[in-house]
Residue frames as a rotation matrix with the C-alpha (Angstrom) as fourth column:
MET 1
-0.074 -0.593 -0.802 4.17
0.414 -0.750 0.517 7.94
-0.907 -0.293 0.301 1.00
THR 2
0.677 0.332 0.657 3.91
0.730 -0.186 -0.658 10.45
-0.096 0.925 -0.368 -1.84
ILE 3
-0.354 -0.756 -0.550 6.44
0.563 -0.642 0.520 12.77
-0.747 -0.125 0.653 -3.35
ASP 4
-0.769 0.154 -0.621 4.73
-0.447 -0.823 0.350 15.55
-0.457 0.547 0.701 -5.19
GLY 5
0.166 0.966 -0.199 1.72
-0.925 0.082 -0.372 13.49
-0.342 0.246 0.907 -5.71
HIS 6
0.091 -0.213 -0.973 3.63
-0.666 0.713 -0.219 10.38
0.740 0.668 -0.077 -6.91
ARG 7
0.792 0.427 0.436 2.86
-0.605 0.460 0.650 7.39
0.077 -0.779 0.622 -4.94
CYS 8
-0.264 -0.916 -0.301 5.70
-0.615 0.400 -0.680 5.49
0.743 0.005 -0.669 -3.28
PRO 9
0.747 0.661 -0.077 4.11
-0.355 0.494 0.794 2.56
0.563 -0.565 0.603 -1.28
LEU 10
-0.484 -0.764 0.427 5.73
-0.771 0.141 -0.621 1.53
0.414 -0.630 -0.657 1.89
GLY 11
0.462 0.625 -0.629 4.98
-0.267 0.774 0.574 -2.12
0.845 -0.097 0.525 2.90
PRO 12
0.995 0.102 0.001 5.84
-0.036 0.347 0.937 -4.18
0.095 -0.932 0.349 5.84
LEU 13
0.332 -0.939 -0.091 9.54
0.877 0.342 -0.336 -4.36
0.346 0.032 0.938 5.06
TYR 14
-0.265 -0.424 0.866 9.73
0.098 -0.905 -0.414 -0.63
0.959 -0.025 0.282 6.15
LEU 15
0.562 0.663 0.495 8.21
-0.466 -0.241 0.851 -1.43
0.684 -0.709 0.174 9.52
SER 16
-0.446 -0.849 0.283 10.32
-0.675 0.112 -0.729 -2.03
0.587 -0.517 -0.623 12.63
ARG 17
-0.317 0.328 -0.890 9.83
0.651 0.758 0.047 -4.65
0.690 -0.565 -0.453 15.34
PRO 18
0.797 0.604 0.021 8.26
0.373 -0.518 0.770 -3.16
0.475 -0.606 -0.638 18.53
VAL 19
-0.349 -0.893 0.283 10.67
0.326 -0.399 -0.857 -0.66
0.879 -0.207 0.430 20.14
THR 20
0.427 0.373 -0.824 10.50
0.897 -0.060 0.437 0.08
0.114 -0.926 -0.361 24.00
THR 21
-0.541 -0.516 0.664 10.71
0.396 -0.853 -0.340 3.75
0.742 0.079 0.666 24.62
PRO 22
-0.244 0.422 -0.873 9.63
0.961 -0.015 -0.277 5.01
-0.130 -0.907 -0.401 28.01
GLN 23
-0.064 0.370 0.927 7.48
0.437 -0.825 0.360 8.20
0.897 0.428 -0.109 27.85
GLY 24
-0.921 -0.383 0.063 7.98
0.170 -0.542 -0.823 10.93
0.349 -0.748 0.565 30.52
ASP 25
-0.451 0.784 0.427 4.11
-0.852 -0.520 0.055 11.43
0.265 -0.340 0.902 30.87
GLY 26
-0.531 0.219 0.818 3.52
-0.438 0.755 -0.487 7.67
-0.725 -0.618 -0.305 31.75
GLY 27
0.399 0.735 -0.548 2.03
-0.858 0.089 -0.505 6.91
-0.322 0.672 0.666 28.38
GLY 28
0.994 0.110 0.021 2.60
-0.094 0.918 -0.386 3.95
-0.062 0.381 0.922 26.17
THR 29
0.298 -0.948 0.110 6.10
-0.555 -0.078 0.828 2.38
-0.777 -0.308 -0.549 25.91
HIS 30
-0.323 -0.380 0.867 5.91
0.424 0.760 0.492 0.12
-0.846 0.527 -0.084 22.89
PHE 31
0.310 0.321 -0.895 6.02
-0.567 -0.693 -0.445 1.58
-0.763 0.645 -0.033 19.39
LEU 32
0.314 -0.254 0.915 6.30
0.796 0.596 -0.107 0.32
-0.518 0.762 0.389 15.81
LEU 33
-0.072 -0.401 -0.913 8.50
-0.254 -0.878 0.406 2.67
-0.964 0.261 -0.039 13.66
LEU 34
0.693 0.245 0.678 8.02
0.622 0.272 -0.734 3.16
-0.364 0.931 0.036 9.97
GLY 35
0.296 -0.656 -0.694 11.05
-0.153 -0.750 0.644 4.46
-0.943 -0.084 -0.322 8.20
ALA 36
0.634 -0.110 0.765 12.31
0.747 0.344 -0.569 5.01
-0.201 0.933 0.300 4.59
PHE 37
-0.410 -0.727 -0.551 15.15
0.292 -0.677 0.676 6.95
-0.864 0.117 0.490 2.83
LEU 38
0.720 0.552 -0.420 14.26
-0.154 -0.463 -0.873 9.25
-0.676 0.693 -0.248 -0.04
PRO 39
0.425 -0.596 0.682 15.92
0.905 0.309 -0.293 8.86
-0.036 0.741 0.670 -3.35
ALA 40
-0.574 -0.696 -0.432 18.36
0.608 -0.716 0.344 11.54
-0.548 -0.065 0.834 -4.32
LEU 41
0.499 0.859 0.116 16.27
0.749 -0.361 -0.555 14.57
-0.435 0.364 -0.824 -5.33
ALA 42
-0.224 -0.525 0.821 17.31
0.833 -0.541 -0.118 17.22
0.506 0.657 0.558 -7.97
LEU 43
-0.954 -0.204 -0.220 17.37
0.281 -0.865 -0.416 20.94
-0.105 -0.459 0.882 -6.82
GLY 44
-0.492 0.830 0.263 13.90
-0.153 -0.380 0.912 22.27
0.857 0.408 0.313 -6.02
THR 45
-0.616 0.447 0.648 11.04
-0.776 -0.206 -0.596 22.22
-0.133 -0.870 0.474 -3.56
TYR 46
-0.670 0.353 -0.653 9.09
-0.065 0.848 0.525 19.08
0.740 0.395 -0.545 -2.96
THR 47
-0.015 0.696 0.717 5.95
-0.987 -0.124 0.100 18.08
0.159 -0.707 0.689 -1.00
ILE 48
-0.696 -0.284 -0.660 6.33
-0.182 0.958 -0.222 14.80
0.695 -0.034 -0.718 0.81
ALA 49
0.005 0.777 0.629 3.28
-0.974 -0.138 0.178 13.27
0.225 -0.614 0.757 2.56
VAL 50
-0.859 -0.174 -0.481 3.02
-0.045 0.963 -0.267 10.18
0.509 -0.208 -0.835 4.71
GLY 51
-0.119 0.878 0.464 -0.19
-0.958 -0.225 0.180 8.77
0.262 -0.423 0.867 6.05
GLY 52
-0.721 -0.155 -0.675 -1.47
-0.092 0.987 -0.128 5.65
0.687 -0.030 -0.726 7.69
TRP 53
0.397 0.889 0.228 -3.92
-0.588 0.055 0.807 3.93
0.705 -0.454 0.545 9.97
VAL 54
-0.861 -0.497 0.109 -3.62
-0.382 0.488 -0.785 2.19
0.337 -0.717 -0.610 13.30
PHE 55
0.249 0.968 0.040 -6.26
-0.831 0.192 0.521 -0.27
0.497 -0.163 0.852 14.26
GLY 56
-0.281 -0.262 -0.923 -6.73
0.027 0.960 -0.280 -3.48
0.959 -0.104 -0.263 16.36
ALA 57
0.243 0.460 -0.854 -7.41
0.764 0.452 0.461 -4.65
0.598 -0.765 -0.241 19.93
VAL 58
-0.456 -0.511 -0.729 -5.31
0.861 -0.459 -0.218 -1.90
-0.223 -0.727 0.649 21.66
VAL 59
-0.962 0.187 0.198 -6.79
-0.091 -0.906 0.413 0.95
0.256 0.379 0.889 19.72
LYS 60
-0.158 0.964 -0.215 -10.34
0.089 0.231 0.969 -0.45
0.983 0.134 -0.122 20.31
SER 61
-0.054 0.062 -0.997 -9.69
0.963 0.268 -0.035 -0.58
0.265 -0.961 -0.074 24.03
THR 62
-0.869 -0.309 -0.387 -9.55
0.432 -0.854 -0.289 3.21
-0.241 -0.419 0.876 23.97
GLY 63
-0.051 0.983 -0.174 -13.11
0.361 -0.144 -0.921 3.40
-0.931 -0.110 -0.347 22.67
ILE 64
0.177 0.151 -0.973 -12.27
-0.788 -0.570 -0.232 4.22
-0.590 0.807 0.018 19.00
ALA 65
0.928 0.271 0.255 -12.21
-0.056 0.778 -0.625 1.90
-0.368 0.566 0.738 15.95
TYR 66
0.317 -0.846 0.429 -9.00
0.945 0.247 -0.212 3.23
0.074 0.473 0.878 14.46
GLU 67
0.477 -0.302 -0.826 -6.68
0.155 -0.896 0.417 6.11
-0.865 -0.326 -0.381 14.33
HIS 68
0.580 -0.280 0.765 -5.50
0.795 -0.011 -0.606 7.95
0.178 0.960 0.216 11.07
GLU 69
0.359 -0.550 -0.754 -2.55
0.189 -0.749 0.635 10.39
-0.914 -0.371 -0.165 10.66
ASP 70
0.722 -0.213 0.658 -1.38
0.648 -0.125 -0.752 12.47
0.242 0.969 0.048 7.82
LEU 71
0.297 -0.690 -0.660 2.01
0.303 -0.588 0.750 14.27
-0.905 -0.423 0.034 7.93
ILE 72
0.749 -0.090 0.657 3.03
0.619 -0.259 -0.741 16.65
0.237 0.962 -0.139 5.09
TYR 73
0.242 -0.840 -0.485 6.45
0.441 -0.350 0.826 18.12
-0.864 -0.414 0.286 4.80
THR 74
0.997 -0.075 -0.017 7.97
-0.053 -0.512 -0.858 20.65
0.055 0.856 -0.514 2.41
VAL 75
0.422 -0.903 0.084 11.47
0.516 0.315 0.797 19.88
-0.746 -0.293 0.598 1.55
THR 76
0.928 -0.218 -0.303 13.88
-0.367 -0.673 -0.642 22.24
-0.064 0.707 -0.704 -0.34
VAL 77
0.521 -0.794 0.314 16.90
0.762 0.598 0.248 20.86
-0.385 0.110 0.916 -1.99
MET 78
0.907 -0.141 -0.397 19.54
-0.223 -0.960 -0.167 23.47
-0.358 0.240 -0.902 -2.53
């Protein structure tokens, strides 16, 4: 995770155990969740980015080697 370009690594301690969540479209039901609380931020606007990769036997079974995702949020503290 980065906050305005400053790196804030999230390691395995931020990862949940597998969570069972039925999907209405018949898709997968077991997810790993990554979560973190942000520190108190001063007034202003911030860019928060979270990215990561998923790989392994389950992903390879879909015909791809890995999956990558980047999520970028703009947060305004008033």
